[in-house]
KETI-20329 format. One record per atom (N, C-alpha, C): x, y, z; residue in one letter. Coordinates in steps of 0.1 Angstrom, whole numbers, plus 5000, padded with zeros to 4 digits. Example, Ala and Ser with C-alpha at 12.3 -4.5 7.8 and 13.67 -1.06 7.14 Angstrom:
513249435078A 512349555078A 513249675078A 512849785071S 513749895071S 512950005079S 
//
This chain:
477257155338X 477357015341X 476956935328X 475856975321X 475456905309X 476456925298X 477057045298X 478057075287X 479256985289X 479756965302X 480956885304X 480656735301X 479356695304X 479056555301X 479056535286X 478456635278X 478456615263X 479856615258X 480756695264X 482056705259X 482756565261X 482556505273X 483156375275X 482656265266X 481356275263X 480756175254X 481356195240X 481556315236X 482156345222X 483656285222X 484356305233X 485756255233X 485756105232X 484856035240X 484755885240X 484455835226X 483455895220X 483055855206X 484155875196X 484955975197X 486056005188X 487155895190X 487455855203X 488455755206X 488055625200X 486755585202X 486255455196X 486355455181X 486055565175X 486055575160X 487455555155X 488455615162X 489855605158X 490355465159X 489955395171X 490355255173X 489755165162X 488455185159X 487855105149X 488555115135X 488855245132X 489555275119X 490855205118X 491655205130X 492955135130X 492854985128X 491754935134X 491554785133X 491254745119X 490654835111X 490254795097X 491354825087X 492254905091X 493354945081X 494254835077X 494754755086X 495854665083X 495454555073X 494154525071X 493854405062X 494454415048X 494454535042X 495054555029X 496554545030X 497054605040X 498554605042X 499054465044X 498354385052X 498754245055X 498654165042X 497654175034X 497554105021X 498754145012X 499054265012X 500154315004X 501454255008X 501654245022X 502854185028X 502954035024X 501753965025X 501753825021X 502153805007X 501653884998X 501853874984X 503353894981X 503953984988X 505354014986X 506353954996X 505853835002X 506653765012X 508053725006X 509153785010X 510453745004X 510853605007X 510253535017X 510653395020X 509953295010X 509053345002X 508353254993X 508753294978X 508553194969X 508853214955X 507753134947X 507453194936X 506453134927X 507153054917X 506852924916X 507552834906X 506552764897X 507052724886X 506152654876X 505652524881X 504452484877X 503952354881X 503052314869X 502652184869X 501752134859X 500552074866X 499452104861X 498152054866X 497751944856X 497851814861X 497551704852X 496151654854X 495351664844X 494051604844X 493951494834X 492751424834X 492651304825X 492951334810X 492451444805X 492651474791X 493551584788X 494251644798X 495051754794X 496051784806X 497151854802X 498151904811X 498152054810X 497952124821X 497852274821X 499052334829X 499652434823X 500752494830X 500252594840X 500752594852X 500352684862X 501552714871X 501252784883X 502352814892X 501852794906X 502752764916X 502352754930X 503452824938X 503152864950X 504152934959X 504652834968X 506052834970X 506752754979X 507752834987X 508252774997X 509352845005X 510652844996X 511152964995X 512352984987X 513552894991X 513752895004X 514852815010X 514752665007X 513452615008X 513252475005X 513452444990X 512952524982X 513152504967X 514552504963X 515352594969X 516752604966X 517552474970X 517052404980X 517652284985X 517152164977X 515852154976X 515252024972X 514852024957X 514852134950X 514552144936X 513152074932X 512152144936X 510752094934X 510352104919X 509652004914X 509052004901X 507551964903X 506752054909X 505452014914X 504451984904X 503451894908X 502351864900X 501051874908X 499951914902X 498651914908X 497951804901X 497451704908X 496851584902X 495351584903X 494751554892X 493251534891X 492451664893X 491151654893X 490251764894X 490451834908X 490751764918X 490851814931X 492251884934X 493151884924X 494451944925X 495251894937X 495351764938X 496251704948X 497651744946X 498251804956X 499651864955X 500651754957X 501551744946X 502651654947X 503951734944X 504851744954X 505951834953X 507051784943X 507151644943X 508051584933X 509451644934X 510051634945X 511451684947X 512451604940X 513451674933X 514451604926X 515651564936X 515751644946X 516751604957X 516051514966X 516351384966X 515651284973X 515751284988X 516651364993X 516851385008X 515551445013X 514751505005X 513451565009X 512551455015X 512751325010X 511851215014X 512451135026X 513451195032X 514051135044X 514151235055X 513351335055X 513451435066X 512751375078X 513151435089X 512651395102X 511651495107X 510551445113X 509451525119X 509851545134X 509851665138X 510251705152X 509551625163X 508251635163X 507451565173X 506351485166X 506651375161X 505651295153X 504451245161X 503351245155X 502151185161X 502351035162X 502950975152X 503250835152X 504350805142X 505050695143X 506150655134X 505650535126X 505850545113X 505350445103X 506450395095X 506650265094X 507650205084X 506950165071X 507550205060X 507050165047X 508050055042X 507549935042X 508449815038X 508449795023X 509649785018X 509849765003X 510849645002X 510649564991X 511549454988X 512849514983X 513949474989X 515249524984X 516249524996X 517449574993X 518449585003X 519649485001X 520249435011X 521349355010X 521149235001X 522049224991X 521849124981X 520749144971X 520049254973X 518949284963X 519149434959X 518549464948X 518649604943X 517749694952X 518349804956X 517549904964X 516349954956X 515249954963X 514050004955X 514150154953X 513650194941X 513550334938X 512350404944X 512550524947X 511350604952X 510450634940X 509250574941X 508250604930X 507250694934X 506250724926X 505150814929X 504450774942X 504150644943X 503450604955X 504150634968X 505450594969X 506250614981X 506450764984X 506650844973X 506850984975X 505651054980X 504451014975X 503251074979X 502851034994X 503250914997X 502950865011X 503850945021X 505150975017X 505951045026X 505451195027X 505151255016X 504751395016X 503451415024X 502551325023X 501251335031X 501551305045X 502351205048X 502651175062X 503351295069X 504351355062X 505051465068X 504051585071X 503151605061X 502151715063X 501251685075X 500851565077X 499951525088X 500651505101X 502051515101X 502751495114X 503151355117X 503151265107X 503651135109X 505051125104X 505851045111X 507251015107X 507250885099X 507550895086X 507550775077X 508950745074X 509350625076X 510650575073X 510550465063X 511350465052X 511350355042X 512350255047X 511850125048X 512750015052X 512749905042X 513949855039X 514149745029X 514149615036X 513349515032X 513249395039X 514549315040X 515449325031X 516649245031X 517749315039X 517449425046X 518449485055X 518149445069X 517049365071X 516749315085X 517449185088X 517849165101X 518249045106X 517349005118X 516848885118X 515848845128X 516448735137X 516248755150X 516748655159X 515648605168X 515448475169X 514448415177X 515148335188X 514748355201X 515348285212X 514248265223X 514648205234X 513748175245X 513448305252X 514048415249X 513748545255X 512748625247X 512248555236X 511248625228X 511748655215X 511048755208X 511348785194X 511848935193X 512348985205X 512649125205X 513949155197X 514749055194X 516049075188X 515849105173X 515949225169X 515749275156X 516849375152X 517449345140X 518549435136X 518149495122X 518549615120X 518449685107X 519749745103X 520249705091X 521549755087X 522649735097X 522549615104X 523549585114X 523349645127X 522349725129X 522149795142X 520949745149X 520949725162X 519849685170X 518749785169X 517549735166X 516349825165X 515849845180X 516049955185X 515649985199X 514350055201X 513850105189X 512550165190X 511650115178X 510550055182X 509749995172X 508750105166X 508250085154X 507250175149X 505850155155X 505050255153X 503650245157X 502850155147X 503250165134X 502550085124X 503550055112X 503249955105X 504049915093X 503149895081X 503549955070X 502749945057X 503649865048X 503449735046X 504249655036X 503749695022X 504749745014X 504449765000X 505349664992X 504949544993X 505749434987X 505249374974X 503849374973X 503249324961X 503649184957X 503649164944X 503949024939X 505348994941X 506249094944X 507649064946X 508049014960X 507049004968X 507248954982X 507848814981X 508948794989X 509548664990X 509548605004X 510148495006X 510148425019X 510648525030X 511748595027X 512348675037X 511448795040X 510848855030X 509948965032X 508748925041X 508248805038X 507148755047X 507548725061X 508848675062X 509448655076X 509548785084X 509948895077X 510049015084X 508649065089X 507749065080X 506349105083X 505849025095X 506048885094X 505548795105X 506148825118X 507448855118X 508248885130X 507649015137X 507449115128X 506849245134X 505549215140X 504649135133X 503349105139X 503449035152X 504448935153X 504548855165X 505048945177X 505749055175X 506149135186X 505249245189X 504049245182X 502949335186X 502849455178X 503549475167X 503449595159X 502249585150X 501549695148X 500349695139X 500849695125X 500449595117X 500949575104X 499649575095X 499649655085X 498649665075X 499149655061X 499249545055X 498449415057X 499349315064X 498749205070X 499549105077X 500049005067X 500948915072X 501748825063X 500848725056X 499848665064X 498948565057X 498148625045X 497748755047X 497048815036X 497948845024X 499148885027X 500148905016X 500448785009X 500648675016X 500948545010X 499748495001X 498548515006X 497348474998X 497248564985X 497248694987X 496948784976X 498048784965X 499248744968X 500348744958X 500148624948X 499348524953X 499048404945X 497548414939X 497448444926X 496148464920X 495248344922X 495748224920X 494948104922X 494448084936X 495348104946X 495048094960X 493848204963X 494048324958X 493048424960X 491648384955X 491648324943X 490348284936X 489848164943X 490648074949X 490147964956X 489348014968X 489948114975X 489248164987X 487848224983X 487848304972X 486648374968X 485648274963X 486148174955X 485248074950X 484547984960X 485347964971X 484747884982X 483647954989X 483448084987X 482348154993X 481348204982X 481548144970X 480548164959X 480548304954X 481648374955X 481748514949X 481948494934X 481448584926X 481648574912X 483048604907X 483648494901X 485048504896X 485048444882X 486048474874X 486248394861X 486648254864X 486148164856X 486548024857X 488048014855X 488747944864X 490247944865X 490747804867X 491847764861X 492447634863X 493947644863X 494647574872X 496047574872X 496547514859X 497647574853X 498147534840X 499347444842X 499247324837X 500347234838X 500847194824X 502147184822X 502747154809X 503547024810X 503446944799X 502646964787X 501146964790X 500447044782X 499047064784X 498146944781X 497246914790X 496246814786X 495146894779X 495246894766X 494446974757X 492946944758X 492646814760X 491246774761X 490546824773X 491346834785X 490746884797X 490547034795X 491447104789X 491347244787X 490147274778X 489947194767X 488847214758X 487547184764X 487547094774X 486347064781X 485847174790X 486747244796X 486447344806X 486347484800X 487047514789X 487147644784X 486847644769X 486447764764X 486347784749X 487447884746X 487947884734X 488947984729X 488248104724X 488948224726X 490248244732X 490148234748X 491248204754X 491348204768X 492648274773X 492648304786X 493748384792X 494748284798X 496048304795X 497148234802X 497948344809X 498148324822X 498848434830X 499648364841X 500648444845X 501448394857X 500548404869X 500748314878X 499948314891X 500348424900X 501548484898X 501948594905X 502548704896X 501948824896X 502348934887X 501549054889X 502049164884X 501249294885X 501449374872X 500649474871X 500749574861X 500549514847X 499749404846X 499449344833X 500649264827X 501649244835X 502849164830X 502549014831X 503048934822X 502948794822X 501548744819X 500748824811X 499448784807X 499348784792X 498748674786X 498548664772X 497248604768X 496748634756X 495548584751X 495848474742X 495348354745X 495548234737X 494348214727X 494648234714X 493548244705X 492948104701X 493748004701X 493347874696X 494147754702X 493747634699X 494447514704X 495847514699X 496047544686X 497447534680X 498347634687X 497847754690X 498747854697X 499047804711X 498147744718X 498347694731X 499447594732X 499447504722X 500447394722X 501847454719X 501847554710X 503047624706X 503647704718X 502847774725X 503247864736X 503847784747X 503247654749X 503747574760X 505247534758X 505747534745X 507047504743X 508047614744X 507447744746X 508247864746X 508447924760X 507447904768X 507447974781X 508147894792X 508547964803X 509247894814X 508147824822X 508147694820X 507047614827X 507347594842X 508547634847X 508747624861X 508047734869X 507647834862X 506847944868X 505447914869X 504747914880X 503347874881X 502447964872X 501647894865X 500747964855X 499247924857X 498348004853X 496947964853X 496247994840X 495247914837X 494347934826X 493048004832X 492548104824X 491348174829X 490448204817X 489148194820X 488248224809X 488348374805X 488248394792X 488248534787X 486848594787X 486748704795X 485448774796X 485448874784X 484748834774X 484848914761X 484249054763X 483149064771X 482449184774X 483349294780X 484449244788X 485249324795X 486649344788X 486749304776X 488049314768X 488449454767X 489649484772X 490249614771X 489749714782X 488949664791X 488549754802X 488249674815X 488449744826X 488049684839X 487949794849X 487549754861X 487349854872X 488249824883X 488949924889X 489749914901X 489149994912X 488749924923X 488249984935X 489349974946X 489550084953X 490550074964X 489750074977X 490049974985X 489449954998X 490449985009X 490050065019X 490850095030X 490050085043X 490449995051X 489649975064X 488249935062X 487949855053X 486549805051X 485649905044X 486250005037X 485450105030X 486050135016X 485250145006X 485650174993X 485850324992X 487150374990X 487450514990X 487250574976X 487150494966X 486950544952X 487150434942X 486750464930X 486950364919X 487150424906X 487850354897X 488150404884X 487950294874X 487750334861X 487650244850X 488950264842X 489650154839X 490850154831X 490450104817X 490850184807X 490450144793X 491750144784X 491950034777X 493150014769X 493050094756X 494150144751X 494150204738X 494050104727X 494649984730X 494449874720X 494749744728X 494349634723X 494549504729X 493449474740X 493649364747X 492749324757X 493049354772X 494349404774X 494749434788X 494449574791X 493649594802X 493349734806X 494249764819X 495349824816X 496249854827X 496849994824X 496850074834X 497350214832X 498850214828X 499650114834X 501050104831X 501350044817X 500349984811X 500449924798X 499950024787X 499650144791X 499050244781X 497550244783X 496850344777X 495450354778X 495150474787X 493850484791X 493450594800X 492650544811X 492450634821X 491650604833X 490550714835X 489450674841X 488450774844X 487750734857X 487450834865X 486750804878X 485250764876X 484850664883X 483450624882X 482850604896X 481450604896X 480750584909X 480350434909X 480350374921X 479850234922X 478550234930X 477750134927X 476550114935X 476950044948X 475950044957X 476249984970X 476549834969X 475949774959X 476149624956X 477549604952X 478049684943X 479449664938X 480449694949X 480149804957X 481049834968X 481149714978X 479949654981X 479849544990X 480749424984X 480649404971X 481449294965X 482949314967X 483449444965X 484849474966X 485249464981X 484449504990X 484749505004X 484749355009X 483749275005X 483749135008X 484949065003X 485349094991X 486549024985X 487749054993X 487949184997X 489149215005X 489149155018X 487949145024X 487749085038X 488048935038X 487748865027X 487948725026X 489348685026X 490248775021X 491648745020X 492348825031X 491648885040X 492148955052X 492949075049X 492649145038X 493449265034X 492749395040X 493449475047X 492849595052X 493049705042X 494049695033X 494249795022X 494449705010X 493549735000X 493549644988X 493049724976X 493549674964X 493049714951X 492249594946X 491049614944X 490149504939X 489849524924X 490149434915X 489949444901X 488749364897X 487749434890X 486549374886X 486349374871X 485949264866X 485649244851X 484149264849X 483749314838X 482349334835X 481849224826X 481049134831X 480449024823X 479049054818X 478448964812X 477048984807X 476049024818X 476148944829X 475048954839X 475649004853X 476948994854X 477449034867X 478949084866X 479449134877X 480849174878X 481549054883X 482849034878X 483648914883X 484948974889X 485248924901X 486548964907X 487648894900X 488548964894X 489648914887X 490848894895X 491248994903X 492448994911X 492249084923X 493149064933X 493149154945X 494649184948X 494949314948X 496349354950X 496549414964X 497549364971X 497749404985X 498549534985X 499149574974X 499949704974X 499549784961X 498349824961X 497849894948X 498650034947X 499150054934X 499650184931X 498550274929X 498850404930X 497650494929X 497950624921X 498950614912X 499150734904X 498050754894X 497650654887X 496550664878X 495250684885X 495150614897X 493850624905X 493650764909X 494650834914X 494450974919X 494151064907X 494851044896X 494551124884X 493151104880X 492550984880X 491250964876X 490151004885X 490350984898X 489351004908X 489451134916X 490651184917X 490951304926X 490851264941X 490851134944X 490851094958X 492351084963X 492551144974X 493851154981X 494051024988X 494650924981X 494850784987X 495650785000X 496850845000X 497750845012X 497050905024X 496251005022X 495451065033X 494550955039X 493850885031X 492850785036X 493650665043X 494750625038X 495550525044X 496150565058X 496650685058X 497250735071X 496250775081X 495050815076X 493950835086X 493450705092X 493550605084X 493150465090X 494250425100X 495550455096X 496650425106X 496350495119X 495950615118X 495750705130X 494650635138X 493550595132X 492450535139X 492950405146X 493650315138X 494050185144X 495150205155X 496050295153X 497050315164X 496450375176X 495450455174X 494750515186X 494050405194X 493450305187X 492750195194X 493850105200X 494850075193X 495849975197X 496750035208X 497050165207X 497950225216X 499450195213X 500350285218X 501750265215X 502250145223X 503150065216X 503649945222X 505149975226X 505349955239X 506749975244X 507449835244X 508749835241X 509449715241X 509549655256X 509149535258X 509149475271X 510249365272X 510849355284X 511849255286X 511149145294X 511049025289X 510348915295X 511348805299X 511148735310X 512048625314X 511648505305X 512648435301X 512448305293X 511848205302X 511048115297X 510447995304X 511547895307X 511747855320X 512747765324X 512047635329X 512347525323X 511747395328X 512947325336X 512847305349X 513847245357X 514347105351X 515647085351X 516246965346X 516046855357X 515546735353X 515446625362X 516846565364X 517046525377X 518446475381X 518846355373X 517946255370X 518346135363X 518746165349X 518446285344X 518846315330X 520246365330X 520846395342X 522246445343X 523146335349X 522646235356X 523446135363X 523746025353X 524946015348X 525245915338X 525245775343X 525545755357X 525645625363X 524345555363X 523245625362X 521945565363X 521245545349X 522045565338X 521445555325X 521245405322X 520145375316X 519745235313X 519545225298X 520045125292X 519945105278X 518944985276X 518045005266X 517044905263X 517344845250X 517544715249X 517844645237X 516644625228X 516844565216X 515744545207X 514744435212X 515244345221X 514344245226X 513744285239X 513944415243X 513244465255X 514144445268X 515244385267X 516144365278X 516744505282X 516844525295X 517444655301X 518744625308X 519644705306X 520944695313X 521544835316X 522144845328X 522744975331X 523945005323X 524145135319X 525245175311X 526345225320X 527445165320X 528545205330X 529245335325X 
//
């Protein structure tokens, strides 16, 4: 009996050993299979950091690369992956079962030049697709808006009725936003679509003077600014400013339309050369901040990162004007200043530019559509992820909006407004007589 029992125990132990061995074996084989996966291909990529570009490789699906022709980049220290497809159909793919649908609004379309897909729009699409969002690029001038007593539901795009509204809209209009672009944004707001940022905030932030008026009214630190009128009242300018001073367009981005006026003679001369029909402003020159400034990006009332922009030469610190960028940390006080500035102009997504003065930071501009190519390079912060995560939070709170059919308000017509025989005419002297 004992011998049989021992024999059974030995058999059971042997079976358990064999099963355990088989469970451990495949790990090496599986790794080898993954390494030799025929559906994937290793392609060249560049890792772009602040001071250098490093050649590297990444693995992608062979079938996708053959169709879309990837030229990938890894951005910043955190290696943010940017597929950079040459076949632009990659950025118009459909998500099978999207978590939410987002429209990316750009200026352009009918009667306007179609906007090109830039780094920002490509990165937003790639991140949205990866997160399960359907992102559609929409041009403001392709919309037709109809307002009637049945409400504002009549909306056309490229001549077709829009029968399905998005869950959220991200206007990327910047300083180029025009009357029609604001009308489209306002229409979408009125029919209940979540818009980040809303039309009032876009209208304020595109006007540098309007922005600074709002900030100055709340005693936030800003450079002294004055509207520029031509011909110049030179005595008023000399009373308020010392030379050199800044002359800039009231609406503009990427450092364009900004000049340094060295002296009174130059100011008088430049007034004869520039287009005085374009709104301009004078602004004090913050010498301490010449050639450098700070850009903080605010999303949903939170600073997601900050960089310092440093010019190679000249006084304008702008990544698109040359120079370099580097990631920096901000104190709680500086973060509060950026958040407060964005909140005062009602921007949920904003790029806040700060100048460095002798004793304080000064808010120079607020951008409603901040680009983030240089920002991601400097900071390694995945900006589209933060924006779309905020969209996810806001759409979750707001809920999906279904198109509703509402009856128009009808005010009954009074009979005497229809009966011509009872019409009475009142003369200038107050006499009344029936009109036959």
